[in-house]
N, C-alpha and C positions, 0 to 999 in steps of 0.2 A: 118446407123446401129452403135449403141454404142458398143464400145469395152471396156471390163472390164480389168482394169490394176492391180486389186488386186489379189495377188496369193492365191490360195486356200490352207488352212492348211491340210496337210495329216491326214487322220483319224488314230487315234492311234489303233494299233492292240490289239486284246484281250489279247494275252499273255503278252504284255508290261504292260497293265493295271493291270493284275493279279500279275505280278512281282513287280510292284511298291506297290501294296497293301500288298503283302507278306513282302517286305522290311519294310513297315511302321509298320506292326504288330511285326516284329522281333525287331525293335528299341523300340517299346512300351512295349514289353514283360517283361523287368525287372521291370518296374513300376507296370504293371498289376499284376505280380506274387507277388511283394512285398506287394501290397495292399491286395491281397487275403490271403497271408500266414501270414502277420504280423499285419494286421489291421482288416479286415472283419472276417477272420478265428477266431482269439482270441476273438473277440466280440461275435460271435455266440456261441462259446464254453462257455464263461463266462455267457451269457444269460441262456444257458441250466443249468450250474452249480448253478445259482441263484435259480432255482426251485428244487434243490436237497440237500440231506444231504450226503456230500462227504468229506472225508479226505483221507490221505494216508493209513489209517488203515482199512477202510471198502469199500464196493462196492458202485458203483453209484446207488442212490436210489431217485426217484422222490418223492417230498413231497408237490408239489403245491406251494401255496403262503405262506407257514409257515415261511420261512425266512423273508419275507417282513412284515408279521404280528408281528413276534418277534422283528424285527428291530424297528418298529414304537412304540413298547411298552418298548423299552430299554432306560433307563435313560442316559446311557453313549453316546448313539447315539445322543440324543438331546443336550447333553453337548458338544460333538464334533462339532455338527452343529452350536451351539451358538458361540463357540470359533472361528470357521472358518469365521462366519459372522462378528464378531467383528473385526477380523484381516483384512478382506476384506474391510469393511466400512472405516477403518482408514488408512490402508497401501496404498490402491489404489489411493485415492485422494492425499495423502501425496506424494507418488511417482510421480504422474503426475505433481504436483505443483513444486517439486524440480527439476524434469527433464526439465520442461519448463523454469524454472529460469536459470538453467545451460546452456540450449541451447541458450537462449538470450545472456548470457555472452559470450559464445563461438562462437557467430555469428559475433563478432567484428573483424575488420580487423586490427590486431596488430601483431607485430613480435612474432614468436614462438607460434602462436595460434594452429598450428597442433600438437605440443607437448602436450599442455593442453588437446586437444580433445582426444588424445590417452591415456593420463593418466586417464581421467574420464571414458573412455570406457573400459580400461584394466580389471577392476574387473569383468566384465561380462563374460570374457573368462577364468577366473581362476576356478579351480575345486571347486564344491560346498561343498564337504566334507572338503577340506582344508580351505576354508573360514569359515565354521562353527566352526572348531577347533580354528581358530584365534579369532573369536568372543567369544567363550567359555573362552578363556584365558583373553580377554579384560574385560569380565564381572566378572572375579574372584573376590570374595569378599575381599581377602587379598592382592593379588598381581596384580590385574587387573589395567589397565591404567586408566579407568574411575574413580574408587574409589580412586586411588592415586592422581589424579588431583583434585577431590572433597575434599580430605583431605588437600591439600595445601591451600585451601581457607576456611578451617574450617568447611566443611560440611561432615558429616558421610554418606558415600554411603550405599545404601541398599544391601541386599543379593539378587542380581538381579535374579539369576537362581534358588534359593531355596526358594523364597518368592512367594506365590500364587498371591499377589497383583502386583508384579513387573515382573514376568517371561514373561507374554504375552507382556507387554510393551517393554521388552528387545528385543524380537523377532521382534516387529514392527520396532524398531530402526535398526536392522540388515537388514531389507528389503530395507532401503535407499541405502545400499551398491551397490545394483544391478540396479540402475536407468540409467546406462550408455547406455544400448540398447534403452530405451525409449527416453533418451536425444538425441541420434543420429537420431532417426526418427523425433523428433521435429526440430532438426537442419536442416534436409533435407527439412522439410516443411517451415521453416523460409526462407531458401535460394530460395524457389520457389515463394515467395511473390514479386510481381513486385515493384521495387524501385520507379517507377513513382507514385504509389498511395501514398507512404509515403511522397514523395516530394511535391505532390499536397496538401496533408493534412497540411504539414508544412507551405506552402505558404498561405493557408487559415487561419493560426493561431492556428492550433491544437497542443497542447503540447504532450509530450511523452506518458502520461497516456491516452489521448484521442486517439492517434494513436494506442496504444496497445489495447484499449478496442473496438474501432470501426473498425479497419482494421486487426490487427494481429490476435486477437482471432477469429473473424468470418472466416478468410481465413485459420486458423489452425484447424477449427472445424472438418474437415474430418480426419486430422491426430490425433486429440484428440479422435475422435470416434474409430479409429483403436487401439490406445494405451489403451483406456478404455476397449475394448473387450478383448484384450490380458491380461490386468491387472486383470480383473475379473476371467478369466479362470485360470491364474497362481496362484492367491491368494487362490482360492477354492481348488486347488490341492497342496497347500504348504505342503512340506514334509521334505526335506533334513535338513534344519536348525533345525526344531523342533525335528526331530528324533535324530540328532547328539548332539545338545546342551542340550536339556532338556529331551528327550525321552518321551515327553507327560506329564511330571511332572512339578512342584511338585503337588501331589494329583490331577492329571488330569487337572491342570490349563492351560496346553498348549496341550491338547489332540485334535489336529486337526483331521478332518474327514479322511484325508489320513493316519495319524498315527493310528487311530482307525481301519481302513481297514487293515493296515499292521499287527497289532497285531493279528487279527483274521485269517489272511491268513498264516502268517509265524511263529507265536508264538503258536497259538492254533490249527493251521492246519485245521481250519474250512473254507474250500474253498467255500462251498455253501453260507454260511452267508457272507463271504467277497465279493463274486461276487454280492450278493444282494446290499451290501453297495456301490459297484462301480457303479451299474446301477442307484441307487438313486442319487448318486453324478452326474452321467452323465445327468440325467433328470433335476437336479437343475441347472447345468451349461448351458444346452441347453435352459431352460426356461428363465434364466436371460439374456442370449445372445439374444434371440428372443425379449425380452422386450426392450433391448437397441436398437436393430434394428428397432423396431416399433416406438421408440421415436425419431429416427434420423431425420425424416422430420421436427421436431419442432425446432431443434437446429443445425443441420449439414448443412453447406453451401458448395456447390461445385462450382468450377471455371466455369464449363459449364453453370450453372444457371446465373452467372454474364454476360457471353457473350451473352446468349439468351436474356437477358433484354436490 
């Protein structure tokens, strides 16, 4: 007769299971309440407002899709959408390129490298308004650093912030200031690339460019994908610098869609119309994000796929 040596696990009592479940819900409650009160709640309210004609001076009144119809026929809306699109198309690839270049430089094993990494990341934790005021001074036509440097080499600097042709370009330049966060993510991705692959490629005679093109870039594609999605979302919601530095001017040359939304919400107190703008912006961001996700199988490479092969 066989004798079982394994000890049977005692059945958990019902009250113990309920106590553990209660503890779990207690610990999750701050996140759940925060999501309901500060995310889902405001989204539902803004959706309702987008179908209304409401400001602080009149009662809530439903008007159907009138705000959206008016929005699509508004010239300034299309102007703001065009400005945001130009900024995104230029600033996102530029930021990714510079961030990757800095990450490659800061991936070297040299003395004091941690100091340089901190220096390049530091601008991302500085107040956005403070940075915007700094750039406003830098681009000053008479006393700004940029025009003073250009004057030393005999070049007359433009009136950056008051010229319609240069204002948007100046804001694109300021976007480079905040690439430290993207650089840090690229740096983490670079440090995750197996050194053995680089060593094997070097033994096979691959030069630095070949190693970068055929090893580094494919293995960084998932990190690039992540940074690209965040970059698109951030660029389409660009607000602080444009609001502080130019205020949407001159002559609406830097009227980003977020600045356009702010004007209607807090200057004109047209909350219903502003809510409609916010939902159109949300749909645009969601659509572009979905397109990037759908394109990812064509160019994003994951480490698990290499191991499976």
